[in-house]
C-alpha positions in Angstrom: 31.7 -204.5 240.5 32.7 -205.2 237.0 35.6 -207.5 236.0 37.9 -206.3 233.3 40.8 -208.1 231.6 44.0 -206.3 231.2 46.9 -208.4 230.1 47.5 -211.6 232.1 45.8 -210.4 235.3 42.2 -209.7 236.0 41.3 -206.9 238.2 38.0 -205.6 239.5 36.9 -202.0 238.9 34.2 -200.2 240.7 31.3 -199.1 238.6 30.7 -195.4 238.8 27.6 -194.2 240.6 25.7 -191.2 239.4 26.5 -188.1 241.4 23.7 -187.3 243.8 22.6 -183.6 244.3 23.5 -180.5 242.4 26.7 -180.4 240.4 29.1 -178.0 242.0 31.2 -177.6 238.9 28.3 -176.0 237.0 27.3 -173.6 239.8 27.1 -170.0 238.7 26.5 -167.3 241.2 23.4 -165.2 240.6 23.8 -161.8 239.2 22.8 -158.9 241.5 19.4 -157.6 240.7 19.2 -154.2 239.2 17.0 -151.7 241.0 13.5 -151.3 239.7 13.3 -148.5 237.2 10.1 -146.5 236.6 9.5 -146.7 232.9 7.8 -143.3 232.8 10.7 -141.5 234.5 13.1 -143.3 232.1 11.0 -142.2 229.1 10.9 -138.6 230.4 14.6 -138.5 230.9 15.2 -139.8 227.3 12.8 -137.3 225.9 14.5 -134.4 227.8 17.9 -135.4 226.4 16.5 -135.6 222.9 14.7 -132.3 223.0 17.1 -130.2 225.0 18.6 -127.3 223.0 22.3 -128.2 222.3 25.0 -125.8 223.5 25.5 -122.8 221.3 28.0 -123.3 218.6 31.0 -120.9 218.4 30.3 -117.9 216.2 31.3 -118.3 212.5 34.5 -116.6 211.5 34.0 -113.3 209.8 33.6 -113.6 206.1 36.1 -112.1 203.7 34.9 -108.7 202.4 33.4 -109.1 198.9 33.2 -112.9 199.1 30.0 -114.5 197.9 28.0 -116.8 200.2 26.2 -119.9 198.8 22.5 -120.0 199.6 19.4 -121.8 198.5 16.6 -119.5 197.4 13.2 -120.4 196.1 11.9 -118.0 193.4 8.7 -117.9 191.4 9.2 -119.5 187.9 8.3 -116.3 186.1 10.9 -114.3 188.1 13.6 -116.9 187.3 12.6 -116.9 183.6 13.0 -113.1 183.5 16.6 -113.2 184.9 17.6 -116.2 182.8 16.2 -114.8 179.5 19.4 -112.8 178.9 21.6 -115.9 179.2 24.6 -116.5 181.5 25.1 -114.1 184.4 21.6 -114.4 185.7 22.8 -115.0 189.2 24.8 -111.8 189.2 21.7 -109.9 187.8 19.6 -111.2 190.7 22.3 -110.2 193.1 22.4 -106.7 191.6 18.6 -106.4 191.8 18.6 -107.4 195.4 21.4 -104.9 196.2 19.4 -102.1 194.6 16.3 -103.0 196.6 18.3 -103.3 199.8 19.7 -99.8 199.2 23.4 -100.9 199.0 
């Protein structure tokens, strides 16, 4: 017991004792355990998802007749120099040469 002075009267206060045992206020319930997962089957599942062919995309709308399509084409340097030698319009000249070869 400890004596404390408060105003004109003295009163006795009980000293606090340490709490014995686990503290209930801090108790947290355990989380449920997740089922064991086989790492190989998980890896195979992820691989299958990554390598599966995606669903077919809807067909492209029909192009406008006579409209040009932008493409990337790799040409030998000497072929490109031949068509560019006459100046501007070299892309049209390549198009005309390809049309002639294609029989159109």
